[in-house]
KOLPA-550280 format. One record per residue: residue in three letters; x, y, z of N, C-alpha, C, O, CB in turn. Coordinates in steps of 0.1 Angstrom, whole numbers, plus 2048, in hexadecimal, padded with zeros to 3 digits. Glycine has a CB too. Layout:
<recs>
ALAXYZXYZXYZXYZXYZ;...
</recs>
This chain:
<recs>
MET795AE2221790AED218797AED20B7A3AE920A791AFA21F;THR790AF1201797AF31F47A0AFF1F479CB091F978CAF41E8;THR7ACAFD1EF7B6B081EF7B4B111E37ADB0E1DA7C4B021EF;ILE7BBB1D1E47BBB271D97C0B201CD7BBB221C27C3B331DD;ALA7CBB181CE7D0B111C27C6B081BC7C5B081B07DDB091C6;ASP7BFB011C47B4AF81BF7AAB001B77A6AFC1AC7ADAF11CA;THR7A6B0C1BD79CB151B67A1B191A979AB1919F799B211BF;ARG7AEB1C1A77B3B2119B7B4B151907B3B181847C1B2619D;ASN7B4B091957B4AFE18C7A7AFA1877A6AF317D7BBAF2192;LEU79CAFF18D78FAFC189789B08182784B12188786AF8195;THR78AB08175787B1416D77AB14165775B1E160792B18164;THR775B08163769B0615B75EAFF163760AF916D76CAFE14E;LEU752B0015E747AF9164749AEA164746AE316E739AFC15D;CYS74FAE515A753AD715975CAD316575AAC916B75AAD414C;ASP766ADC16776FAD9173768AD918076AAD018877AAE4173;LEU75FAE2182758AE318E74EAD819174DAD219C750AF018F;VAL747AD418673EAC9188745ABC18A742AB4193735AC717B;ARG750ABA183759AAE18575EAAE19375DAA319A764AAE17B;TRP763AB9198768ABA1A675DAB71B075FAAF1B976EAC81A8;ALA752ABD1AE747ABB1B7743AAC1B8741AA61C373BAC31B4;MET741AA61AC73DA981AC747A8F1B2744A861BA73BA9419D;SER754A921B075FA8A1B675FA8B1C5760A811CC76CA8E1B0;GLU75DA971CA75DA9A1D8751A931DF752A8D1EA75DAA91DB;MET745A941D9739A8E1DE73BA7F1DF737A781E972DA911D6;GLU740A791D4741A6A1D474CA661DE74AA5C1E5745A651C6;ARG757A6D1DF762A6A1E875DA6A1F7761A621FF76EA731E6;ASN754A741F9750A76207742A6F20A73DA7021574FA8420A;GLU73DA68200731A60201725A6920771FA64211733A5420A;VAL723A74201718A7C20670BA7520370AA6E1F9718A8B200;SER701A7820B6F4A722096EBA7A2006EBA872016EDA70217;LEU6E4A731F76DAA7A1EE6CCA791F46CAA741FF6DBA741E0;GLY6C2A7D1EC6B5A7C1F16ADA891F16A1A891F66B4A751FE;HIS6B3A931ED6ACAA01ED6ABAA61DF6ADAB21DD6B4AAA1F6;GLY6A7A9D1D66A3AA21C96ACA9D1BD6AAA9F1B26A4AB01C9;THR6B7A961C16C0A911B76C2A821B96C1A7D1C46CEA981B7;ALA6C5A7B1AE6C6A6D1AE6D4A671AF6D6A5C1B36BFA671A2;ASP6DEA6F1AB6ECA6B1AB6F5A771AD6F1A821AD6EFA6219F;TYR702A741AE70CA7E1B170DA871A4710A931A6719A781B4;TRP70BA8219970CA8B18D701A9518D703AA118C70AA82180;GLU6F4A911906E9A9B1916ECAA519D6EAAB119B6DCA94193;GLU6F1AA01A86F3AA81B36FEAB31B16FCABE1B46F7A9F1BF;ALA709AAE1AB713AB81A770FAC219D712ACE19F720AB01A2;THR708ABE193703AC71896FAAD118E6FBADD18C6FDABF17D;PHE6F0ACC1966E7AD519D6EEAE01A56EBAEC1A46DCACE1A5;LEU6F7ADB1AE6FDAE41B8706AEF1B0705AFA1B4705ADC1C1;VAL70EAEA1A7717AF31A070FAFD198711B0A199720AEC197;LEU706AF91906FFB021876F6B0B18E6F5B1718B6F7AFA17C;ARG6EEB061986E5B0F19F6ECB191A86E7B241AB6DBB071A7;THR6F8B151AD700B1F1B5703B2B1AC704B361B170DB191B9;LEU705B2919F708B331956FCB3818E6FDB40185712B2E18B;LYS6F0B341936E3B3918D6E2B3517E6DCB3C1766E2B4818F;LEU6E8B2A17B6E6B2416D6DCB1916D6DBB121776F4B20168;PRO6D5B171616CBB0C1616D2AFF1616DBAFC1596C3B0D154;PHE6CFAF716B6D6AEA16D6D2AE01636D9AD51626D3AE517B;ASP6C8AE215B6C5AD81516CBADB1436C7AD51396B5AD714F;ARG6D4AE51436DAAE91366E9AE91386F0AF21336D5AF6131;LEU6EFADF13E6FDADF141705AE0134710AE6134701AD3149;GLU700AD812A708AD811D70BAE5117715AE7110701ACF113;SER702AEF11A704AFD11570FB0411C715B0E1166F7B05116;PHE713B0012871DB0712F729AFE133731B0313B716B0D13C;TRP729AF212E733AE8133741AEE134748AEC13D732ADC12B;GLN746AF4129753AF9128754B0812C75FB0E12A759AF711B;ALA74AB0E13174AB1C134754B1E140754B1714973CB21138;HIS75BB2913F765B2D14975DB34154754B3C152770B35144;VAL762B3216075CB3A16C766B43171772B41170757B30177;THR761B4E17876AB5717E76FB5218B769B48190763B65180;PRO77AB5719077FB5219D775B531A8774B4A1B178CB5A1A1;SER76DB5E1A8763B601B3758B551B1753B511BB75DB6E1B3;GLU754B521A574AB481A374FB3A1A7748B331AE746B47194;ALA75CB371A4761B2A1A8762B2A1B7760B1F1BD76FB291A2;GLU766B351BD766B351CC759B321D2758B2A1DC76CB421D1;LYS74EB381CD741B361D273DB271D0737B211DA737B3F1CC;VAL73FB221C573CB141C2743B0A1CB73DB011D173EB101B3;LEU750B0D1CD758B041D5754B051E4755AFB1EC767B071D4;GLU750B111E874BB121F673EB0A1F873DB03202747B211F8;ASN735B0A1EE729B021EF72CAF31EF726AEB1F671FB051E4;ILE736AEF1E673AAE11E673FADD1F473DAD21F8745ADF1DB;SER747AE61FA74DAE3207742AE1211742AD7219756AEE20B;TYR738AEA21172CAE821B725ADB218721AD4221723AF4219;ARG723AD820B71CACC208723ABF20C71DAB621271AACB1F8;VAL730ABF20A738AB320D73CAB221C73BAA7222745AB3204;LYS741ABD222746ABD22F73BABF23A73CAB8245751AC7231;GLU732AC7237727ACA24171BAC223E711AC2246724AD9242;ARG71AABC23370FAB422E702ABC22D6F7AB722F70DAA8238;VAL704AC92296F8AD12276F2ACD21A6F9ACD20F6FCAE1227;PRO6E5ACA2196DFAC720C6DFAD22026DEADE2066D0AC320F;SER6E1ACF1F66E3AD91EB6D8AE31EB6DAAEE1E96E5AD21DE;PRO6CBADE1EC6C0AE81EB6C1AF31F56BDAFF1F26B3AE11ED;TYR6C6AF02016C8AFB20B6D4B042076D3B102096CBAF5219;LEU6DEAFF2006E9B071FC6E5B111F16EBB1C1F06F4AFF1F8;VAL6DCB0D1E86D8B161DD6CAB1C1DF6C5B231D76D9B0F1D0;ASN6C4B181EB6B6B1D1EE6ACB1A1E46A3B231E16B7B2C1F1;GLU6ACB0E1DF6A1B0A1D56A1AFB1D46ABAF41D66A3B111C8;ALA695AF61D2692AE81D0688AE71C567EAEF1C468EAE11DD;TRP68AADD1BD680ADA1B2677ACF1B567CAC41B9688AD81A4;LEU66AAD11B3661AC61B5656AC71AA650AD11A865AAC71C3;SER655ABC1A264BABC19864DAC718E643ACE18963CABC19D;ASP659ACA18A65DAD418165BAE318665BAEC17E656AD2174;TYR658AE4193657AF2198662AF41A2667AEB1A9649AF31A0;CYS667B011A2672B041AA66DB0C1B7666B161B667CB0D1A3;PHE670B071C266CB0D1CF677B121D7682B0C1D7664B021D7;TYR675B1D1DE67FB221E767FB191F3675B141F867CB311EB;CYS68BB171F968CB0F205698B1320D6A3B1720768CB00203;ASP698B1221A6A3B132236A1B0A22F698B0222F6A5B22227;GLU6AAB0B2396A9B0124369EB0324D69DAFC2576B6B0124B;ARG695B0C24A688B0D25267EB0324E674B00255683B1B251;VAL680AFC242676AF323D67CAE6238688AE623566DAFA232;LEU674ADC238678AD023167BAD3222673ADA21C66EAC4232;ILE685ACD21C687ACF20E67CAC9206678ABD208695AC9209;PRO676AD11FD66AACC1F666CABE1EF675ABD1E7665AD61EC;ARG664AB51F3664AA81ED658AA01F1655AA01FD671AA01F0;SER650A9A1E8644A931EC63FA8B1E063FA911D563AA9C1F2;PHE63BA7F1E2635A771D8627A7C1D4622A791CA635A681DB;ILE621A841DD614A8A1DA615A931CE60CA951C760FA921E6;ALA621A991CC623AA21C1620A9B1B361AAA01AA631AA81C0;GLU624A8E1B3622A861A6613A851A460EA85199629A781A7;LEU60CA821AF5FDA801AE5F6A8D1AB5ECA8C1A35F8A7A1BB;LEU5FBA981B05F4AA51AC5F6AA819D5EEAAE1975FAAB01B5;ARG601AA4198604AA618A5F9AA01815F6AA4177612AA1186;GLU5F4A941865E9A8D17F5DBA921845D1A8B1815EBA7E181;GLY5DBA9C18C5CEAA11915C7A9819A5BBA9819C5C5AA4186;LEU5CFA8F1A15C9A851AA5BFA7C1A35B6A771AA5C3A8B1B6;SER5C0A7A1965B7A7118F5BAA631935C6A5F1955B9A73180;PRO5B0A5A1945A1A5D19259AA6119F58DA6219E59BA5018D;TRP5A1A641A959AA681B6593A751B5589A781BC5A4A681C1;VAL599A7E1AC592A8B1A958EA8A19B596A8919259CA971AC;GLU581A8A19857BA8818B57DA94183581A9417756DA8418B;ASP57BAA018857CAAD181584AB718A57EABC19356EAB317E;PRO590AB9186599AC218E592AD0190595AD719A5A6AC4188;GLU58AAD5186585AE2187579AE3191575AEE19557FAE617A;GLU575AD719656AAD71A0570AD71AF568AD91B8561ACB19E;VAL57DAD61B0583AD71BD583AE61C158AAEE1BA591AD01BE;THR57DAE91CC57CAF81D0584AFB1DC586B071DF56EAFB1D2;SER589AF11E3591AF41EF59BAE91F2597ADD1F2588AF71FB;VAL5A7AED1F55B2AE41F85B9AE82045BDAF42065BCAE21EC;LEU5BCADF20D5C4AE12195D1AD92175D0ACD2155BDADE226;ASP5DCADF2195E9AD821A5EEAD92285F2AE322D5F4ADE210;MET5ECACE22F5EFACD23D5FEACA23F603AC12385E7AC2245;CYS605AD1248614AD024961AAD523C622ACE236618AC124C;THR617AE123961AAE622B629AE922962EAE821E613AF3229;GLY630AEC23463FAEE233641AFA22963DB0522C646AE222E;SER648AF721F64CB01215640B0620C641B0F205656AFC20C;GLY635AFF20E629B02206629AFC1F8620AFF1F0628B11204;CYS632AF31F5634AED1E8627AE61E3623AE71D8640AE51E7;LEU622ADD1EC616AD51E860AADE1E6602ADB1DE614ACA1F2;ALA608AE81EF5FDAF11ED5FEAF81E05F4AFA1D95FDAFB1F9;ILE60AAFC1DC60BB031CF609AFA1C4603AFE1BA61AB091CE;LEU60EAEE1C460BAE41BA5FDAE01B95F7ADE1AE614AD71BC;ALA5F6AE01C55E7ADE1C55E0AE91BD5D6AE71B75E2ADC1D3;GLY5E5AF51BF5DFB001B85E0AFF1A95D7B031A15E6B0D1BC;GLU5EBAF91A45EDAF61965E3AEC1915DEAEC1865FBAF3192;ALA5E1AE219A5D9AD61965CAADA1965C2AD418F5DCACA19F;PHE5C6AE21A05B8AE61A25B6AF51A15B6AFB1AC5B3AE01B0;PRO5B5AFA1955B5B081935AAB1019A5ACB1C19B5B5B0B184;ASN59FB0A19D594B111A4594B101B358BB151B9587B0C19E;ALA59EB0A1B859EB071C75A4B131CF5AEB191CB5A6AFB1CA;SER59EB161DA5A5B1E1E45AFB151EB5ABB091EE59BB251EE;LEU5BAB1A1EF5C5B121F45C8B172035C8B232065D2B131EC;THR5CAB0D20B5CFB102195DAB0721C5DAAFB21A5C3B0D223;GLY5E5B0D2215F0B052265F2B082355F3B1323A5FDB0A21F;ALA5F2AFD23C5F3AFE24B600AF7250604AED24B5E7AF7252;ASP606AFD25A612AF7260613AFC26E60FB0827161FAFB258;ILE619AF427761BAF8285626B02286627B0A28F61EAEC28D;SER62FB0227C63CB0A27C63AB18276637B1826A647B02276;THR63CB2227D63BB30277647B3226E646B3926463BB3A282;ASP652B2C27165EB2D26865BB2725B65EB2D25066AB2626F;ALA655B1B25B651B1524E647B1D246648B1F23A64BB07250;LEU63EB2324D634B2C24663AB38240635B3D236629B30250;GLU645B3D24664CB48240652B44232652B4C229657B4D249;VAL657B3823265DB33225651B3121B652B3420F664B26227;ALA646B2B22063BB29217636B36211631B3720662FB2221F;ALA637B41219632B4E21463BB53209637B59200632B58220;VAL648B5020A651B531FF64DB4C1F264DB521E8660B4F203;ASN64AB3F1F3646B381E7638B3C1E3636B3C1D7646B291EA;ARG62FB401EC622B451E8624B511DF61EB531D461AB481F4;GLU62DB5A1E362FB661DB636B631CE633B691C4638B701E3;ARG640B591CE647B561C263DB511B8640B541AC651B4B1C5;PHE633B4A1BB629B441B261DB4D1B0613B491AA625B361B6;GLY61DB591B6612B621B4605B5D1BA5FAB601B4610B651A6;LEU605B571C55F9B511CB5F5B581D85EFB511E15FBB421CD;GLN5F8B651DA5F5B6B1E65E6B6B1E95E3B6B1F55FAB7A1E5;GLU5DEB6C1DF5CFB6C1E15CAB5E1E35C0B5B1EA5C8B731D6;GLU5D0B541DC5CAB471DB5CEB3E1E75C7B351EA5CEB401CE;LEU5DAB401EC5E0B371F65E0B3E2045E7B482065EEB331F2;GLU5D8B3920D5D8B3D21B5E2B352235E1B282225CAB3D221;LEU5EAB3B22B5F3B342345EFB352435ECB40247602B39232;VAL5EDB2A24A5E8B2A2575F2B232615F5B1725E5DAB23257;GLN5F5B2A26B5FDB232765F3B1A27E5EAB20284605B2D27F;SER5F6B0D27E5ECB052855F3AF72885FAAF22805E0B0227C;ASP5F1AF32945F5AE62995EAADC2935E0ADA29A5F6AE52A8;LEU5EDAD62885E3ACE2805D7AD727E5D8AE22795E0AC1288;PHE5CBAD32835BFADA2805BBAE428B5AFAE928B5B3AD027E;SER5C4AE72955C0AEF2A05BAAFD29D5B1B022A35CBAF02AA;ASN5C0B032925BBB1028E5B3B0F2815B2B1927A5C7B1928C;LEU5ADB0427E5A5B02273597AFD277590AF626F5ABAF9268;GLU593B01282586AFC28857BB0027F579B0C27B584B01296;GLY572AF627C566AF9274568AFA26555FAFC25D560B06278;ARG574AF9260577AFA252578AEC24B57DAE3251585B01250;ARG572AEB23F572ADF238578AE122A578AEC225564AD9237;PHE57DAD6224584AD7217580ACC20E57CAC1213593AD7219;ASP580ACE20157EAC31F758AAB91F8588AAD1F657CAC91E9;LEU596ABF1FA5A2AB61F95ABABB2045AEAC62065A9AB81EC;ILE5B0AB120C5BBAB32155C7AAB2115C6A9E20F5B7AAF224;ILE5D2AB120F5DFAAA20C5E8AAC2175E8AB721E5E5AAF1FE;SER5F1AA221A5FBAA4225607A9B223605A8F2205F4AA1232;ASN612AA122561FA99226624A9C23462EAA4235629A9D21A;PRO61FA9623E622A9924C62FA93251634A8A249617A96255;PRO634A9625C63FA8E26263BA80264630A7D269644A9526F;TYR644A77261641A6926364DA6026564CA5426563AA63256;VAL659A66268665A5E26A665A59279662A61282671A67268;THR668A4C27A668A46288674A4B29067EA5128A668A37287;SER673A4929D67EA4E2A668BA472A2696A4D2A267AA4B2B4;ASP68BA3A2A0697A3329C69DA3828F6A9A3A28E694A2429B;ALA694A3A285699A3F27869EA4D2796A8A5027268DA3F26E;MET699A5528269EA632846ADA622886B5A6A284696A6A28E;HIS6B0A582916BEA572966C7A5228B6D4A5428C6BEA4E2A2;GLU6C2A4C2816CAA462766CAA4E2696D1A4A2606C5A38273;LEU6C4A592696C3A6125D6D1A662596D9A692626BAA6D25F;PRO6D4A6724C6E1A6C2486E2A7B24D6D8A8124F6E2A6C238;GLU6EEA8024E6F0A8D2536E9A9824C6E5AA22516FFA90254;GLU6E7A9623E6E1AA02366D3AA323C6CEAAF23C6DFA9B228;TYR6CCA992406BEA9B2456BEAA22536B3AA72576B7A8D246;ARG6C9AA225A6C9AA92676C9AB82656C8ABF26F6D5AA426F;HIS6CBABD2596CAACB2566BCACF2556B9ADB2556D2ACF24A;GLU6B3AC62536A5AC925269EACA25F6A3AC426969EABE249;PRO693AD126068CAD226D687AC5273680ABE26C680ADC26D;ALA68CAC127E687AB4284678AB4286672AA928568EAB2292;LEU672ABF288664AC028A65CABB27D651AB627E660ACE28D;ALA663ABD27265CAB926565FAAA26165AAA6257661AC225A;LEU667AA326966BA96266665A8C27065EA8226D67AA95265;GLY669A8E27D666A83287658A8328C651A8D28D66FA86293;ALA653A7728E645A75293644A6929D63BA6129C63CA72287;GLY64EA682A664DA5F2B1652A512AE657A4E2A363FA5E2B5;GLU64FA482B7655A3B2B7652A332AA65AA2D2A4650A332C3;ASP645A342A6641A2C29A63EA3528E639A31284635A2429D;GLY641A4228F63FA4C284631A5028262EA57278644A46278;MET628A4C28B61AA4F28A614A59293608A5A294613A4228B;ASP61DA6029A617A6A2A460EA7429D603A772A3623A712AB;ILE612A79292609A8328B5FDA7D2865F2A83286611A8A280;MET5FEA712805F2A6A27A5E8A672855DCA682825F7A5D273;ARG5ECA642915E3A6129C5DAA6D29F5CFA6C2A35EAA5C2A8;ARG5E0A7929D5D8A8529F5D1A8A2935C6A8F2945E2A902A4;MET5D6A872875D0A8C27B5C4A842775BAA8A2735DAA8D270;MET5C5A772775BAA6F2715ADA712785A3A722715BEA61273;PRO5ACA7228559FA7428B598A8128858CA832895A0A7329A;ALA5A0A8B28359BA98280598A9A272591AA426E5A5AA3285;LEU59CA9126959AA9325B58BA94257587A9D24F5A0A87253;ALA583A8C25C575A8B25856EA9925A566A9D25156DA8125F;GLU570AA026556AAAC26856FAB826056BAC326156AAAF277;HIS57AAB5258580AC025057FABD241585AC523958EAC2254;LEU579AB223E576AAF22F568AB122C55FAAE23457AAA122C;ASN565AB7220558AB721B553AA921855BAA0217557AC020E;PRO545AA7218540A9A217546A9120B547A8520D531A9B215;GLU549A9820054FA901F555EA911F4564A8E1EA549A951E8;GLY564A971FF572A9A1FF57BA8D201576A83204575AA3209;ILE588A8F1FE592A8520059EA8B2075A1A97206595A7E1F3;ALA5A6A8220D5B3A862135BEA7D20C5BCA7120B5B3A85222;VAL5C9A832085D4A7C2035E0A7F20C5E4A8A20D5D7A801F4;ILE5E6A742115F0A7521C5FCA6C2195FAA612165EAA7222A;GLU607A7221A614A6B21961AA6722661BA6F22F61EA73210;ILE61DA5A228623A56235630A4D233633A4623C618A4D23C;GLY636A4E228643A48226642A3922863AA3222264DA4E230;ASP64BA3423164BA25233642A2123F644A1724565AA21237;GLY638A29242630A2724D623A1F24B61BA1E25462CA33253;ARG622A18240615A1123D612A06248607A0624D616A0B230;GLU61C9FF24B61A9F42556159FA26360C9F42696279EC257;ALA61CA04267618A0A27460AA11273602A1027C622A15278;PHE607A172675FAA1D2655EFA122665E5A1426C5FAA24258;GLU5F1A0725F5E79FD25E5E59F626C5DB9F026E5EA9F3253;ALA5F09F62745EF9F02815E69F928A5DF9F32935FD9EF288;ILE5E6A062875DDA0F28F5CFA0F28A5C5A0F2915E3A1D28F;TYR5CEA0F27C5C1A102765BFA0426C5BEA062605C0A1D26E;PRO5BD9F82725BD9EC2695B09EB2605B19E42565BD9E0272;ASP5A69F22645999F025D5969FD25558B9FE24F58E9ED266;LEU59EA0725559BA1324E59DA1123F5A8A0D23A5A4A1F253;PRO593A14237593A1222859BA1D221595A2621C585A10223;VAL5A8A1B2215B0A252195B5A1D20D5B5A1120C5BCA2A222;THR5B9A252035BEA1F1F65CDA241F55CFA311F55B6A231EA;TRP5D6A1B1F35E4A1F1F15E7A221E25E3A1A1DA5EDA141F6;LEU5EDA2D1E05EFA321D25FDA2F1CD607A2E1D55EDA411D2;THR5FEA2D1C060BA2A1BA612A371B760DA401B0608A221AD;THR61FA371BB628A421B8635A3D1B3637A301B362AA4C1C4;SER63EA451AF64BA411AA653A3A1B665CA331B3653A4C1A5;GLY64FA3D1C2656A371CE650A2A1D2656A231DA655A401D9;GLY644A261CD63EA191D162FA1A1D2629A241CE644A141DE;ASP629A101D761BA0F1D8616A101E660AA0D1E9616A021D2;ASP61EA141F0619A151FD61FA21205621A2021161DA08205;LEU621A2C1FE626A3820561BA4220761CA4B210631A3D1FC;VAL611A421FE606A4C1FE5F9A451FE5F7A3C1F7608A561F2;PHE5F0A4A2065E2A442055D8A4F2045DAA5B2065DFA3C212;VAL5CCA4B1FF5C1A541FE5B5A4E2065B3A422065BCA561EF;VAL5AEA5720C5A2A52214597A5C211599A682115A5A51223;LYS58BA5721057FA5F20D579A6421A579A5D225575A57205;ALA573A6F21A56CA75226561A6B22A55FA69236566A82223;GLU55AA6522154FA5C225554A5022C54CA4A234547A58218;ASP560A4C229566A4023056CA4323E56FA3A245570A3A227;LEU56CA50241571A5424E566A55259569A55265579A6124D;LYS55AA5725454FA5925D54DA4E26754DA42263542A5C255;GLY54CA51273549A4727D555A3E281553A3428853EA3F279;ARG561A4127C56CA3927E574A3D28A57CA35290576A39272;PHE572A4928F57AA4E29A571A542A5576A582AF584A59295;
</recs>
């Protein structure tokens, strides 16, 4: 643990960020929850612990902190380094597509390549965003993708579904944060079990897709996240085997589904070798997210 003497020696934001970065690098903490390197991670953790804008460090670089502020920052650095708690959980926020979402250990930390595609309105697969009238975010977790879909498709009614009531409680916090109490419906549902008879213009999903072997090899940081939101059996396709046959009956005739499956393309194509899906380009690669049309699902299952 950091001693009182150590705390007294760290008097500015510069000191705290430098200390955090050094400790993270020395202990080889794992990244992957919104930051690209130890500099970004340290800056985010220190500034957001103090409720300062993390993109304006230069404005506060030499600012002095009070002993109580330094103590709180050092406590979070200790949790980050020694307990491997991801920074978003320590400050209860995660940024995705320039939006800030509340999060805690009841939900997966918001991250999805679908967010990039929503920023472009899913063009060219959606010709006119204003004509999208209904969107389902399956496995909604924190509700982040449903909320981003609301920004992309202003005339759409939104539904976020998740099997976890804990996750839906977090989604409700974000729904209120973005003022979408009327627009976003949250439904506890094991996939489509509580959505019988309902159809949507668009279904988006970032479901669990981590294989059993990969679950055992995950860095400790990921073990703070709900296993229910990550693991999907031996080949990572347990959820997809249940979701895909049900998509057609929950999409409108001209509807589409956009689904993220991580590194699971090979396993997916082994199960559905003839299914006409299109793999979309994201910053993570060309085989992480696919789109499939309702018309191409008919008669396939």
